[in-house]
N, C-alpha and C positions, 0 to 999 in steps of 0.2 A: 470449596476449601484450595488453598494454594497448594502449590507441589511441595514445597518446604515442610509444611506441616503432615505429610502423607509419609513420611520415611522416618523409620526410628533412626537416632545419635548414631549409631554405628554405622549405620549402613551409609548416611551422609560422611561421615568419616572416612570410610573406604573408598567413596565416590571421589571426594574430595582430594584424597592422597594419591589416586590412581592419576586424577588431572594434574596435581601438582608434579609427578613423579614424569609425565610427558612433558610437561612444561621445562622442566632440567635437562631432558636428555637432548631436546632443541635447541634451550636458550643458553648459550655459552655464559658464563660467570661472569659478571664485570669486572674489570681491573683497570680502569679506566678514569677513575674519579667522579663519576657521573652520576646522577639521581636517574635510576634504569627504573622507567614505568612498564608494566606489563598491558597491552593493549589487546583485549580479543575481539575480534572480527569475524562477522558469517562469510564475507564473500570467497568467491570462489572464480575462475576463469577471469576474464577480462575486466570484471569488477573488483576481482581479489589483487590484479594487478595494478590496477588506479590506485588502491588505497598504499599497497606496497610502494609505487616512486613519491608518494605523498610523504609516505613515513620517512622512506631514504632521503629526501629533498630536507626535512625538519630535521634529520638528524645529523645532517652535513651541512645545517646553514648555522650551528650553532653549539656550543660545545658545553653546556650545565647538564641539559636533559637528554637521555636516551632513551627511544619510545621499542619495545621489543614486542614487534606485532606477531601474533600468533593466531592463525586461523583454527576456526573453532566451529563443530558442526553442532545441532540442536543447541546454539548460542543459550537462546532464553531459559531452558531447562538448568543447563550447568553452571549459569550466571547465579539463579538460584541458590544451588545446591552448593555452590562455593562460598554465597555471603554465609548461608547457614551456618555452614563447615567452620568460617572464620580466614577463610582464606581464599577471598575474591582476587579479581584484575585490578588495576587501578585504573582502566579505561573499561568500558562494554558496549560495542555496538549493536543495538538492537532493535526491536520492531515498534514504530509509532503504537501502533493497536493495543502495546501491552503496558503504555507506559502510566496509566492507570494503577493497575494490576501492583507495580513494583513500585509506586508512590503507597500507596495503601499499606501494603509489606515492611515498606521501610528498609526496602531491599537496595534503595539508590539513594544517592545525598540530593538534597535542593541545590543546586547553583545559583540559585537568589541572591547570596552572599557574592560569589564570584562575578557574577555580572553587574552587580551594582559596583562593586570594586573599579571593574575595567568598563565601564558606560556602555555593556550590551543590553541594547533593550529591543523591544518589540520593531519599534517604527524601522527598522533596519532590514524586517525580511517580511517574505509574502506572509501578510496575517495568518492567513491557513498553516502553514507550515511551522512558525510561531507556536500558534494555539496548542497545537497537537502534544508538546510536550509539557502542559500547563496545567497541572492540577490542584484545586481550591488556592490559585493564587501564588502559590509556589511553581519556579520553572523547575522540573528536574530533568529534563531531556533538551538538546538542541538538536534541529534537523542536522542530518549528514548529507544524503541523496533523495530528492523529495519527485513525486508523482504527480499527475494529474491525469485525466483519460478524455478519451474523445471519439469521434466516429470514424474507421479509416473504412473506405470503400475503393471497391475496385474499377477505378475508371475505363480499364478496357474491356470490362463485361458491361459495364453502361453504353458504352459505343457499340459494340457487336450486338444487343438489345434496342441498338437505333435511338438511346434515350442520351442526353445531355451528358457527359463523362465529368460536368462539375456542378450537378445541380446540388448534389447536397451541400456545397459550400456557397454557390451565389444565389440558391433559390431564395428570393424577396430578400435580399442581402442577409442571408441566414437562417431564416427565420423557415427553417426546417421543422414540420411537425410529423411525429409519431404516425401519425397518418398518412400522411404523404409518403413517407420512407415506408410503410406495411404494404402500401400499392406497388411503390417502386421494389420493394424485395419481391412480391409477388411476380410482378413480370421478369424479375431475375431467377427466378427460380426454374430449374430442370425436374422433370420425370421422367419415366422410362414410359414404354408403351401400358406398361403393368403396373403402373402409377410410383413405382420405386423413388425414392426421392435421390437425385445425382448431383443439384447445385443447390445449395440454401439461398435466397437472398440474403438473411437475416435470421438468426437463433438466438434468445436471449441468454441461451446456455452457454455457446461460443465465444469465450473461452469458459465462460462461467465462474471467475474467479470475484464475482460481486453479485452472486445472486442475493446476496444478505439485505441488498440496498435497492432495488430496482423501485418499490413505494416511493423513494424522493422522486424520481424523475415525472411520479404523478401527483404530488403535492403530501404526499404522506411523511410521518414522523416516527419513530421507533418508540422513544420515550419522551415524559416531559421536560426532562431534565432535573426533576425531583425526584417524586415517589412514585409515579405511575407508568406500565409499559403503554404503549400506543399501538400494538400488534396489529390491531382491528381498528385502526385509521381508515377510511374512508379511500384515501389514497393508496393504501397499500393494499386494500382488498382492488381497486382498480387494477393496479399493476400486477396482481395473481391473476386477475383476469385476462388480461392480455398475454399473461405468458402461457395462461390457458389454453388461448384459442390456437396457438402454434399445433400443439398436441393433436386437438380438434380437425385441424387442417389436414396434419401429414398424417395421424396417426401413429398410437405409440408404439407401434414393431417396427414401423415403417422409418421414426424420426430415431429409435433407439438404434436402430441398424446404422442410419445414417450416421450418428457420431461416434459409432466404434468405429468407423473407417476413418476417421480423421487422423492424421499423425500426431506425433508429440510437439508441442510448441515450437523447442527447441531445434526445428529440421524442415528441411524444404518440403515435409508431407503435412506442415500446419494447414488445416483446413483455409486461412485466408491466404495465405502464401501458395499453394497447390491451386487455387483456383476454386474451391469447393464451395467456399462463403463467398458472398459478393460483399457483405458490411459485417462489421466486427466492433466492438466496443473495444478499445486497447488503450494503453500508457504510454507515455514517452518514450519508453524503451524499446516499441515497437519498430522504429525508423531504421534502429541498429542492425534488430534481428533480419528483418528486410535484407538488408545491405550484406549481410555474412549469408543468409539460406536461400534468398531471392532476389540477386544484384539484375536479373534480368528486369526485374521491374521499376528501377530506379535509372538514371539518365535524364537527358536533357526534358524528354516528353515522358513522364512517370508514367506508371500503371497502374497507382494508386492516388488517392488524395485524402485528406482529413478534414475535418469538420465539428464544429461543436453538435454535441448529440441531440438530437430532436426533442422537441417538447410535445406537452399534447396540445392541442390546439385551442381548447378551451383555456390553457394555462400560458400563457404566451409569460408570465411571470416568472415562468420556470426555464425558460432562455438560459443557453450556457449551464447547465447541470453537469457537475464533474465531480467525479471520486478524486479525493486527495488525501494522500497516502505518503508516508517517508519511512525510511532508514534513520536513527537516532544515533547521537551518542551520549554516553552516561556515566558517572562515576557512582560503582557502588559501594553499599555501606561496608565500611570496615576495610577501605583500601588505603595502602602504605603510604600511598605520597598522594594525597589529592590535590595539594597546591601544585604540584609538580604538573599532574595530570591535567590540571585546567589549563598551565601553560601551553600544552599542544593542541586543547581546546580552542583557544586563543587563535592560534595559529590555524587550525583546522577550519573556523567560523569568518575569517577575516578575506576578503574578495580574493586573496590570492590563493588561499588553501582552498575554498569550496570551489573557486574557478579551476582548479588544477583537479579537484575529485571530481568533481560534476561534469567538467570539460572531459577528461579520461573515461568515464563511464556514460558518455553520448547525452547526458540527463541536462536538465536545466537548473539552475541555481535558485535554491530558496533565499538569498538575498536581493533585495530590491536593486541595491546598488552593487555594481559589478566592474571586472578591472575590464580597461576600454577595449572594446574590442570581442569580449568573451561570445556573444552570440553569432556577430560575425565571422570569427575563426572557429565556431562549434562546429564538429562533422556534424550533430544531428541538426538536420537544415530545421527540423519542426521542433527544437528546444524553445524558440521565442514563444511560437505560439500556446505549446502548452503551460509554459509561463503567464501568460497571457489568459489563460483558463484556469488558472489558480487564483487568480488574482480577482475573479469577475465575486458576485454575491452567492450565486449558487455552489457553492465547494461543498462537497459531501463529504465529512470525513467519518472514521470511524468513530462510533460512539464513547464517549469518557466513562466507562464502568468496568470496572473489576469482574463481574461475571459478563461482561462481554464477549469470550469464548464460549459458554454456554449458550446464551441466547445468539450467536452467529450459527452454531449449529442447530440451534432449535428452528430457527429459521431456514437453513439449509434443507432440512427436514420436511417442512412444510411447502419449500419449494419443489421437493422431489414429488410429495403427494398430488399436489397440484398439475404436476408435469404428467404423473401419470396415470392422472384422473380417477386417482383413488380416494380425496376429497376435493371436494369442491372449496375454492378461494376462503370462505367466510370460515367454514370447518376447522382447513389447517388454520386459520391466522386465530381463533378462536382458542384451540389447542394451545397454540404459543404464548397465548394470551395466560392462559390457566396454569402455564408451566411456569413460566419466568416471572411473573406478579410476585408471588411468595419470596423468590430467590431477591427480587428487586428490594423487598422491604428489609427481606434480613441483612443485606448488603448496607443499606442506611441504617441498619440499626446496629453495626458492628461500627462504622463510622461516627455515628453518633458518639458512641460509647469510645472509642478510641480518642476523639477530640477531648471528651470529659477528662480522661485519666491526662491528658497531655495539659491539660489544663490546670489540673491538681498535681502537678509533680512538682 
């Protein structure tokens, strides 16, 4: 059940009125004969500064439209509430995995008519990033800042252990297997005399942001794209057995104590940056954070390297598997100025706009063709590598289903149960299967009823 169906109309009205009042406090009333469009975005910090620069550039390089940018926390819920209350922004910067939910709820407008009018199409984008905004053949969102993942590894720690500091990258021309990584991780692991874990070579739970998706690295799938949940796919079970072996190796209490001692991601005490975790799956953003919090790891002879995440030795077809995800921009249903809003989207999605935003955020662009020198001048020296990762055949996007938040939560619970050794991989995934299959069928039935109602309208 979607959030906007849970609240009473009176409460929704109160929330919307509160949001509207706060907007009026911070936003000056326009007297410049421009169309003012309201743009809600979630970014803060350096990411927020980046979109501010892009918006300021747009506002000062034409005189017909003015974008009023507002930073909104909890934007996914507040946007739903604003749409339900009839007072949404003209633009909302949302999360890619939520697009299907918003499209199903008619909370965002299809962009397809605008795209056809202005000649914007899939061929201009890295396919994985265009496709995340597509639902049932309609485009409901376009990418803003995208991401893919890879294996970060500590070259200095490889050297100290007497190992090739570029082995993950160069091993058999990039054919680094999970079995080889596990052996190397054991060599990099350090324990105290009483067995306490001091340094981990690799842990699938660090940072733990993609615990739902490890099955894909072993050939698993989460659903068939139609009417069947496939949580018990053999590839998923193999992945959870791999996860299980870390706890069996280190011990539940020992592993829990070690993880509790790792610092926050955005800090010098970060597990990878502090040298407590030698190898870690991370995204394109990691280069920037290393520069901020562990600059000693950078330089002419970097103390870290990056490589495609390894694959099972028995599945070379899974080489280059990478999680792909993105932030997106949408036009909420009920927007007062959808045509003007799309004019800003046109600029943002142009090579100029995308290169400005993604460059300032130290990320790659979702576009195939960029401004000359974009990657050469990008402060993130790994940006092009991560763009190439996303162009491979083994990208792993979040599943396109309205019930994805519930499914992801169920998988996270299963991951925890397997990690704590309270259930076997088969038991945990069978429970996920039983829980999610009825929810999938219910969602599909609702989809069919909506489609029938629209056809008869």
